[in-house]
C-alpha positions as CSV (number, residue, x, y, z in Angstrom):
1,M,103.6,106.1,110.3
2,D,101.7,108.7,108.5
3,V,98.3,108.3,106.1
4,Q,99.8,107.8,103.1
5,N,101.8,104.5,103.8
6,W,98.7,103.3,106.0
7,T,96.7,103.5,103.7
8,Y,99.1,102.2,101.1
9,I,99.4,98.9,103.4
10,L,96.1,98.1,104.2
11,V,94.6,99.6,100.8
12,G,97.6,96.5,99.7
13,V,96.4,93.7,101.5
14,T,92.9,93.8,100.9
15,F,93.1,94.8,97.0
16,A,95.4,91.8,97.2
17,L,93.1,89.9,99.1
18,Y,90.4,90.4,96.3
19,I,92.6,89.3,93.9
20,G,93.8,86.2,95.6
21,I,89.7,85.5,96.1
22,A,89.5,85.6,92.5
23,I,92.1,83.5,91.3
24,W,90.8,81.0,93.8
25,S,87.1,81.5,92.7
26,R,87.6,81.5,88.4
27,A,84.6,80.7,86.5
28,G,85.2,77.6,84.1
29,S,81.7,77.8,82.8
30,T,78.9,80.1,82.0
31,K,76.8,78.6,84.9
32,D,79.6,79.8,86.6
33,F,80.3,83.0,85.2
34,Y,76.6,84.2,85.3
35,V,75.1,83.1,89.4
36,A,78.6,81.5,91.0
37,G,77.2,77.6,89.8
38,G,73.6,78.4,91.9
39,G,75.4,76.9,95.2
40,V,76.2,80.2,97.6
41,S,75.2,79.5,100.9
42,P,72.1,81.7,102.4
43,L,74.4,83.9,105.4
44,A,77.8,84.3,102.3
45,N,75.3,85.2,99.6
46,G,73.6,87.9,102.2
47,M,76.7,89.6,102.7
48,A,77.7,89.3,99.2
49,T,74.5,91.0,98.6
50,A,74.9,93.2,101.6
51,A,78.2,94.7,99.9
52,D,76.6,94.5,96.8
53,W,73.8,96.8,97.5
54,M,76.1,99.0,100.3
55,S,77.8,101.1,97.3
56,A,79.6,104.1,97.5
57,A,76.5,106.3,97.2
58,S,75.6,104.2,100.8
59,F,79.4,104.2,102.9
60,I,81.1,107.9,101.1
61,S,78.0,110.1,99.9
62,M,75.1,109.3,101.8
63,A,75.9,110.1,105.5
64,G,77.8,113.2,103.6
65,I,73.6,114.6,102.0
66,I,72.0,114.2,105.4
67,A,75.0,116.4,107.2
68,F,74.3,119.0,104.2
69,A,70.5,117.9,104.2
70,G,69.8,117.9,107.4
71,Y,66.1,115.5,107.6
72,D,66.0,116.3,104.2
73,G,68.6,113.0,104.0
74,S,66.4,110.7,105.7
75,V,64.6,110.0,102.4
76,Y,67.8,108.2,101.3
77,L,67.9,106.0,104.8
78,M,63.9,105.3,103.9
79,G,63.7,104.7,100.7
80,W,66.6,102.3,99.6
81,T,66.1,100.4,103.1
82,G,62.1,100.1,102.1
83,G,63.2,99.1,98.2
84,Y,65.2,96.1,100.3
85,V,62.3,95.2,101.8
86,L,60.0,95.1,99.1
87,L,62.4,93.7,96.9
88,A,62.7,90.4,99.6
89,L,59.3,89.9,99.9
90,L,57.8,90.4,96.6
91,L,60.2,90.2,94.3
92,A,63.5,87.4,95.1
93,P,61.9,84.3,95.7
94,Y,59.1,84.6,92.8
95,L,62.3,85.5,90.6
96,R,64.5,83.3,91.2
97,K,61.5,80.1,91.3
98,F,61.9,81.2,88.0
99,G,65.4,80.4,87.7
100,K,67.0,83.0,85.2
101,F,69.6,84.1,84.6
102,T,69.2,87.6,84.5
103,V,66.3,89.7,84.5
104,P,66.4,90.1,80.3
105,D,65.8,86.9,80.4
106,F,63.4,86.8,82.9
107,I,61.2,89.5,80.9
108,G,62.3,88.1,77.9
109,D,60.9,84.6,78.3
110,R,57.8,85.9,81.1
111,Y,56.6,87.8,78.2
112,Y,57.7,85.9,75.3
113,S,59.3,88.1,73.0
114,K,62.6,89.1,71.7
115,T,61.9,92.9,71.1
116,A,60.5,92.4,75.4
117,R,63.9,91.0,76.0
118,I,66.1,93.3,74.5
119,V,64.5,96.5,75.5
120,A,64.9,95.1,78.8
121,V,68.0,95.1,77.9
122,V,68.7,98.8,77.3
123,C,66.6,99.7,80.2
124,A,69.4,97.6,81.7
125,L,72.2,98.6,80.5
126,L,71.1,102.8,81.0
127,V,70.2,101.6,85.2
128,S,73.7,100.3,85.4
129,F,76.2,103.0,83.8
130,T,74.1,105.3,85.5
131,Y,74.8,103.6,88.6
132,V,78.6,103.0,87.7
133,A,79.2,106.4,86.9
134,G,79.0,107.3,90.6
135,Q,80.9,103.9,91.7
136,M,83.8,105.0,89.5
137,R,83.6,108.7,90.2
138,G,84.0,107.1,94.5
139,V,86.8,105.1,93.7
140,G,88.4,108.6,92.0
141,V,87.9,110.0,94.9
142,V,89.6,107.6,97.5
143,F,92.4,107.3,95.4
144,S,92.9,111.2,94.6
145,R,92.8,112.2,98.7
146,F,95.0,108.8,100.0
147,L,97.4,108.3,98.0
148,N,98.6,111.3,96.4
149,V,97.8,110.5,92.5
150,E,94.7,112.5,90.0
151,I,91.2,111.1,90.2
152,N,91.8,110.1,87.0
153,T,94.2,107.8,87.5
154,G,92.5,106.9,90.8
155,V,89.5,105.8,88.2
156,I,91.9,103.7,86.0
157,I,93.6,101.6,88.8
158,G,90.1,101.1,90.3
159,M,89.6,100.2,86.7
160,I,92.0,97.6,86.3
161,I,91.3,95.7,89.9
162,V,87.5,95.4,88.8
163,L,88.9,94.2,85.7
164,F,91.0,91.5,87.0
165,Y,88.2,90.0,89.1
166,A,85.3,90.5,87.2
167,V,86.4,89.2,83.6
168,L,88.8,86.3,85.7
169,G,86.0,85.0,88.1
170,G,82.4,86.2,86.5
171,M,79.4,86.2,89.6
172,K,81.4,82.7,91.4
173,G,84.5,85.5,92.1
174,I,82.3,88.3,92.3
175,T,80.5,86.8,95.6
176,Y,83.5,85.7,97.8
177,T,85.2,89.1,96.7
178,Q,81.9,90.9,97.7
179,V,81.4,88.5,101.1
180,A,85.3,90.1,101.9
181,Q,84.5,93.4,100.9
182,Y,81.7,93.6,103.2
183,C,84.0,92.4,106.0
184,V,86.5,95.8,105.0
185,L,83.6,98.2,104.7
186,I,81.9,97.6,107.6
187,F,84.8,97.2,109.7
188,A,85.7,100.8,108.5
189,F,82.5,102.4,108.3
190,M,82.4,101.6,112.2
191,V,85.5,102.0,113.8
192,P,85.5,105.5,113.2
193,A,81.9,105.8,114.1
194,I,82.8,104.1,117.5
195,F,86.1,106.3,118.5
196,I,83.9,109.6,117.7
197,S,81.0,108.7,119.6
198,I,83.2,107.4,122.3
199,Q,84.7,111.4,122.1
200,M,81.6,113.7,121.8
201,T,79.5,112.1,124.0
202,G,81.0,109.4,125.8
203,N,78.3,106.4,124.5
204,P,80.6,103.5,122.6
205,I,77.1,102.9,120.3
206,P,76.6,105.6,117.5
207,Q,73.6,105.7,117.2
208,L,72.2,106.3,120.6
209,G,75.3,108.8,120.6
210,M,74.0,110.6,118.4
211,G,71.2,111.2,120.6
212,S,73.4,111.9,124.0
213,E,74.2,114.8,125.6
214,T,78.2,115.4,125.2
215,L,80.9,115.6,127.6
216,D,81.1,119.0,127.2
217,G,78.1,119.7,128.8
218,T,76.2,121.8,126.2
219,G,73.1,119.4,125.9
220,Y,71.7,116.7,123.4
221,L,73.7,117.0,120.5
222,L,71.0,117.6,117.9
223,D,70.5,120.5,120.1
224,K,73.8,121.4,119.4
225,L,73.5,121.1,116.1
226,D,70.6,122.5,115.5
227,G,72.1,125.6,117.4
228,L,75.2,126.3,115.4
229,S,73.2,125.8,111.8
230,T,71.0,128.3,112.9
231,E,73.3,130.8,114.5
232,L,75.3,130.4,111.0
233,G,72.2,130.9,109.2
234,F,70.7,127.6,108.2
235,N,68.0,125.5,109.2
236,A,68.0,124.1,111.5
237,Y,69.1,120.7,110.9
238,T,66.5,118.5,112.3
239,D,63.9,121.0,110.4
240,G,62.8,119.4,106.7
241,S,62.7,122.3,103.9
242,K,61.4,119.4,101.0
243,S,57.6,119.6,100.3
244,T,55.9,116.7,101.7
245,I,54.8,115.1,97.7
246,D,58.7,115.6,97.3
247,V,59.7,113.3,99.4
248,F,57.3,111.0,99.2
249,A,58.0,110.6,95.5
250,I,61.7,110.0,96.1
251,T,60.7,107.8,99.0
252,L,59.0,105.7,96.7
253,A,61.3,105.9,93.2
254,L,64.2,105.0,95.7
255,M,61.9,101.8,97.5
256,V,60.6,100.4,93.6
257,G,63.9,101.0,92.0
258,T,65.6,98.8,94.9
259,A,63.6,96.1,93.6
260,G,63.8,96.4,89.8
261,L,68.4,96.7,90.4
262,P,69.2,94.2,87.8
263,H,72.5,93.8,89.5
264,V,70.4,93.4,93.3
265,I,67.9,90.9,91.8
266,V,70.6,88.4,90.1
267,R,71.9,88.2,93.4
268,F,69.6,86.0,93.9
269,F,69.8,83.4,91.6
270,T,73.2,82.1,92.8
271,V,72.3,80.2,95.4
272,K,70.7,76.3,95.8
273,R,66.9,77.0,96.2
274,V,64.2,79.7,96.6
275,K,63.9,79.1,101.0
276,D,68.0,80.2,100.9
277,A,66.9,83.2,98.7
278,R,64.5,84.4,102.0
279,K,67.3,83.6,104.2
280,S,70.1,85.3,102.0
281,A,67.6,88.2,102.2
282,G,67.2,88.1,105.8
283,W,70.6,87.8,106.1
284,A,71.7,90.9,103.5
285,L,69.0,92.5,105.4
286,L,70.6,92.5,109.0
287,L,74.3,93.2,107.4
288,I,72.8,96.5,105.4
289,A,71.0,97.6,108.9
290,I,74.2,98.0,110.3
291,L,75.8,100.8,108.6
292,Y,72.4,102.3,107.4
293,T,71.4,102.9,111.4
294,T,74.9,104.3,112.2
295,A,74.8,106.8,108.9
296,P,72.6,108.9,110.0
297,A,75.2,109.1,114.0
298,V,78.3,109.8,111.1
299,A,76.5,112.7,109.7
300,V,75.5,114.3,112.8
301,F,79.0,114.0,114.3
302,A,81.0,114.8,111.1
303,K,78.7,118.2,110.8
304,T,79.6,119.0,113.9
305,N,83.1,118.4,114.2
306,M,83.4,120.7,111.0
307,I,81.8,123.7,112.1
308,E,83.5,123.8,115.3
309,N,86.6,122.7,114.0
310,V,86.7,124.4,110.7
311,V,84.1,127.7,110.7
312,N,85.1,131.1,111.4
313,T,88.8,130.3,112.6
314,P,92.0,131.5,110.6
315,Y,93.1,129.8,107.1
316,K,96.6,129.8,108.6
317,E,95.6,127.5,111.6
318,Q,93.8,125.4,109.9
319,P,94.8,121.6,109.5
320,S,96.9,119.9,107.1
321,W,93.3,117.5,105.9
322,I,91.9,120.8,105.1
323,K,94.7,121.3,102.3
324,S,94.7,117.9,101.1
325,W,91.5,118.4,100.0
326,E,91.9,121.4,98.8
327,E,94.2,120.7,96.5
328,I,92.0,118.4,94.7
329,G,89.1,120.7,94.7
330,L,87.0,118.8,97.1
331,I,86.9,121.8,99.4
332,G,87.7,125.3,98.2
333,W,87.8,128.9,100.2
334,T,88.1,132.1,98.9
335,D,88.2,135.3,101.4
336,K,85.9,136.8,100.4
337,N,85.7,139.7,103.4
338,N,89.6,140.1,103.3
339,D,90.1,138.6,107.1
340,G,91.4,135.3,107.2
341,A,89.1,133.6,108.3
342,I,86.9,130.8,106.9
343,Q,82.9,132.0,107.0
344,Y,80.5,129.4,106.1
345,G,76.7,130.1,105.9
346,P,74.0,129.3,103.4
347,G,74.4,129.9,98.9
348,P,77.9,129.2,97.0
349,A,80.8,129.4,97.8
350,F,81.2,130.3,94.0
351,E,79.0,131.8,91.1
352,G,77.5,128.6,89.0
353,N,78.4,126.2,91.8
354,K,76.3,123.9,90.5
355,S,78.6,120.7,89.8
356,K,82.2,120.4,91.9
357,P,84.4,123.6,91.2
358,I,88.2,123.3,90.1
359,F,89.7,125.0,92.6
360,D,93.2,126.6,92.4
361,A,94.6,126.8,96.0
362,K,97.8,128.1,95.5
363,N,96.1,131.1,94.1
364,R,92.8,130.9,96.5
365,T,90.0,131.2,93.2
366,A,88.1,129.3,91.8
367,I,88.5,128.5,88.1
368,G,86.9,126.7,85.3
369,N,83.9,127.5,82.7
370,R,81.5,127.1,85.8
371,A,83.3,127.9,88.9
372,T,84.4,131.3,88.6
373,T,84.4,133.9,92.3
374,N,82.4,136.2,93.0
375,P,82.5,137.8,96.3
376,S,79.5,139.7,96.3
377,A,77.4,136.8,95.7
378,N,76.9,136.2,99.2
379,A,79.1,135.5,102.7
380,N,80.1,131.9,102.7
381,E,83.4,131.3,101.7
382,L,83.8,127.8,101.8
383,Y,82.8,125.2,99.0
384,V,82.9,121.5,100.8
385,D,81.7,118.3,98.8
386,R,79.6,116.3,100.2
387,D,81.3,113.3,99.2
388,I,83.8,113.6,101.5
389,M,82.1,114.0,104.6
390,V,82.8,110.3,105.8
391,L,86.1,109.7,104.2
392,A,87.3,113.3,106.1
393,N,85.4,112.5,109.2
394,P,88.6,110.5,111.2
395,E,90.4,113.5,109.8
396,I,88.7,115.9,111.1
397,A,87.9,114.3,114.6
398,D,91.5,113.8,115.0
399,L,91.8,109.8,114.7
400,P,94.8,107.9,114.2
401,N,95.8,107.9,110.9
402,W,95.4,103.9,110.4
403,V,91.9,105.0,111.0
404,I,92.0,106.8,108.6
405,A,93.9,104.8,106.0
406,L,91.2,102.0,107.0
407,V,88.2,104.4,105.8
408,A,90.0,104.5,102.6
409,A,90.0,100.8,102.4
410,G,86.1,100.5,102.8
411,G,85.2,103.2,101.0
412,L,87.5,101.5,97.7
413,A,85.8,97.8,99.4
414,A,82.2,99.8,98.8
415,A,82.6,100.9,95.2
416,L,84.5,98.1,94.0
417,S,82.1,95.8,95.5
418,T,78.9,97.6,94.0
419,A,81.0,98.7,90.0
420,A,81.6,94.4,90.0
421,G,78.2,93.3,90.2
422,L,77.0,96.0,87.6
423,L,79.1,95.1,85.4
424,L,78.7,91.6,85.4
425,V,75.0,92.8,84.5
426,I,76.0,94.1,81.6
427,S,78.3,91.8,80.1
428,S,75.8,88.8,81.3
429,S,72.9,90.8,79.3
430,V,75.3,92.0,76.2
431,S,76.4,88.0,76.0
432,H,73.8,86.3,77.2
433,D,70.0,88.0,75.9
434,V,71.8,90.0,73.1
435,I,74.2,87.5,72.1
436,K,73.4,83.7,73.0
437,K,69.3,84.6,73.2
438,T,68.8,87.1,70.0
439,L,71.4,87.2,67.5
440,N,74.0,83.7,67.8
441,P,71.5,81.4,69.7
442,N,74.0,78.5,68.1
443,I,77.3,79.5,70.3
444,S,78.6,77.1,72.2
445,E,79.5,77.4,76.2
446,K,83.4,78.2,75.6
447,G,82.2,81.1,73.0
448,E,79.8,82.7,75.0
449,L,81.6,82.7,78.4
450,I,84.9,84.2,76.2
451,A,81.8,86.9,75.1
452,A,80.8,87.6,78.6
453,R,84.5,88.8,79.4
454,L,84.6,90.8,76.2
455,S,81.9,92.5,77.4
456,A,83.2,93.3,80.4
457,V,86.4,94.3,78.9
458,G,83.9,96.9,77.5
459,A,81.3,97.5,80.3
460,V,85.1,98.4,82.5
461,C,85.9,101.4,79.9
462,V,82.6,103.1,79.3
463,A,82.6,103.1,83.1
464,G,86.2,104.4,83.1
465,Y,85.1,106.8,81.1
466,F,82.4,107.8,83.7
467,G,84.3,107.7,86.6
468,I,86.6,110.8,84.4
469,N,83.9,112.6,83.1
470,P,81.0,111.9,86.8
471,P,77.8,113.7,85.6
472,G,77.5,114.7,89.6
473,F,78.3,113.2,93.3
474,V,77.7,109.8,93.9
475,A,74.5,110.4,95.6
476,A,72.5,111.9,93.4
477,V,74.5,110.1,90.6
478,V,72.9,107.1,92.0
479,A,69.2,108.4,92.6
480,L,69.0,108.6,89.2
481,A,70.1,105.0,88.6
482,F,66.8,104.3,91.4
483,G,64.7,106.6,89.1
484,L,65.2,104.8,86.0
485,A,65.1,101.1,87.2
486,A,61.8,102.6,88.8
487,A,60.4,103.9,85.2
488,S,61.2,100.4,83.6
489,F,61.6,97.4,85.3
490,F,59.3,97.3,88.5
491,P,56.2,97.8,86.8
492,A,57.2,94.7,84.5
493,I,58.4,92.4,86.7
494,I,55.3,92.9,89.2
495,L,53.0,92.7,86.7
496,G,55.3,90.0,85.3
497,I,54.8,88.0,88.2
498,F,50.6,88.5,89.7
499,Y,49.0,89.8,86.9
500,K,48.6,86.8,84.3
501,R,46.4,88.6,81.7
502,M,49.8,91.0,81.3
503,N,51.2,90.9,77.6
504,K,54.5,91.7,75.8
505,E,52.5,94.4,74.1
506,G,51.7,96.0,77.4
507,A,55.1,94.9,79.0
508,I,57.3,97.1,76.0
509,A,55.0,99.9,76.0
510,G,54.9,100.5,79.1
511,M,59.2,100.0,79.6
512,V,59.2,102.3,76.6
513,V,57.3,104.8,77.4
514,G,58.5,104.2,81.3
515,I,62.0,105.2,80.1
516,I,61.6,107.7,77.9
517,T,59.5,110.3,80.3
518,M,62.3,109.2,82.5
519,L,65.2,110.3,80.9
520,L,63.8,113.6,79.7
521,Y,62.9,114.5,82.8
522,M,66.4,113.9,83.6
523,M,68.3,115.7,80.6
524,K,65.6,118.5,81.3
525,Y,66.2,119.5,85.0
526,K,69.4,117.8,85.2
527,L,71.4,118.4,82.2
528,G,69.6,121.8,80.9
529,W,68.3,120.4,77.5
530,F,65.6,121.1,75.4
531,D,65.3,124.9,76.6
532,D,65.4,126.3,73.1
533,V,62.1,123.5,72.7
534,L,60.6,123.2,76.0
535,P,59.8,126.5,77.8
536,S,62.4,127.2,80.0
537,S,61.7,126.8,84.2
538,D,63.0,126.0,87.1
539,Q,59.6,124.7,88.4
540,W,59.9,121.1,88.7
541,W,56.8,119.7,87.6
542,F,53.8,118.7,90.6
543,G,57.0,120.0,92.9
544,I,58.8,116.7,92.0
545,S,62.8,116.9,92.1
546,P,64.6,114.4,89.2
547,E,65.6,112.1,92.4
548,G,61.8,111.8,92.7
549,F,59.9,111.9,89.4
550,G,60.5,107.6,88.7
551,S,57.6,107.7,90.6
552,I,55.4,109.5,88.7
553,A,57.4,107.8,85.6
554,M,56.6,104.6,87.0
555,V,52.8,105.5,87.5
556,I,52.7,106.0,83.7
557,N,54.3,102.8,82.8
558,F,52.3,101.0,85.2
559,V,48.9,102.8,83.1
560,V,50.6,101.9,80.3
561,S,50.8,98.8,80.6
562,I,47.6,97.7,81.6
563,V,45.6,100.3,79.1
564,V,47.8,98.2,76.4
565,C,47.3,94.8,77.4
566,H,43.4,94.8,77.4
567,F,43.2,96.2,74.1
568,T,46.2,93.3,73.2
569,A,45.7,89.6,72.9
570,A,45.9,87.8,75.7
571,P,49.0,86.0,76.1
572,P,49.8,82.2,75.5
573,K,47.9,80.1,78.4
574,A,51.4,77.8,78.9
575,V,52.7,81.5,79.2
576,Q,50.0,82.0,82.2
577,D,50.4,79.0,83.4
578,I,54.3,79.7,84.2
579,V,53.1,82.7,86.1
580,E,50.8,80.6,88.0
581,N,53.6,78.1,88.6
582,I,56.2,80.2,90.0
583,R,53.6,82.0,92.2
584,I,52.4,78.5,93.9
585,P,53.7,78.1,98.1
586,S,54.0,74.4,97.5
587,G,56.7,72.2,96.3
588,A,58.9,76.1,97.0
589,G,61.5,74.6,98.0
590,E,63.2,73.6,94.9
591,A,63.6,76.0,91.6
592,T,61.9,75.6,88.7
593,G,63.8,76.5,86.4
594,H,67.1,75.5,85.2
């Protein structure tokens, strides 16, 4: 059976499972919709958190970044893993004890201010929409390649599926759907990794296979990849090129951004007790580690196979998967030296290749306003989108068709699970924090539930727009979302828990200045805005890339918050007592919130 039929079967079965779970666990109250009734077991919540956490960026794009960046790609592993530990130890138990539905809910009550709540809602929406853009692009890529539909059509199909179980089930439906999605995505990620590890090194454990000797007798696999990379003109795969300060800044931004992500934090409100929040955090960390320790191995396998099987070989002899990815613009080749073979090296394959080119496979040229052929630019003839490395990995290694289709189902599970969690954050921020807590405090529970579902519909439509008009490859977009979370939420939450003197004026000023600073830097260095106002320069401030600038914006937030709070009145004693209460270990077995 061919790949497409296998994909129809596996994707169809998994989608039917998700929809069935959503119908079974549909929300009947706002508590069900926001926090799954608050009665999810630690293991189930750990699996759901892991699925929520391991988005399209983790499943599809992280190994792709590592494959192309080599050692430099390790910042994503360190930042995201360390960030989850930070979240589990510093924030989750205390926020659970506070007992609120959303992060803006915590900030609004802790800082006794509707203004603080609204600022937090705006920050949550910016973070969530930036993050969800990457997920919907991942959905479109998978559908486009494996179901032979246009990327836009794939995004729309994904929107419909997410809309169904997010709107119907709320957090309750999403939680149990994510348990199933974790099982699908981890199985889909590990099966080809184990296959290829055995194929290349004879070792069935990918994490060990990456550092083992190859079966072809050429030495250790990493040494082999270093040699292949340097022969093509790249740096050795295991050498880094990023500056130390940029590595530190990106890692820190990803860590503290993790601890400020609203869709992850809300998961800890779904368990019964504070100790269950700790347990579910431990389960999630263990389950996340399975994929995160495997991703570097997948990157090494994919990059080695791609260089050996594709580079310096005649285009006419290439397998069909090359042309399949080429047709949707995620692989491109132009024969600059007219030798009929695919040459690969440093530099862009097409002039202006700052984003995915639209490739005309029939005429062997790139088309579009920023991707025109430029044969004299450099010797590189091959464009490979980073987001395809995991998805194409089984095809490159010539694995069975059912494995290829399984990876497609896993990629969809990863993207849809996180998209659903983000959409719930968006809808609950609008219905609970804006409508219920600010505009219409007397709204009935039924009215609030209707508002939440309508908000989810609107959020899905906006997410679909970002999926159809993506601002960049998946992990880069997601990294910017982490920077926004670091710049806005992390200081407000940390100071809100551990510093009684922090008041509403300091928190509001810090969040506003932090998020604006990060947005301006993104606009300047990612979108090229303000060149007519600010001096045009390719040099980053302090040598820190936009993905790492969240660290600087976070420090600015902390400084502004603390300075402003010391020049304004202390918070009321009742608020200070709340802060004392959520930090008291005794009685921590039960949540004190509503």
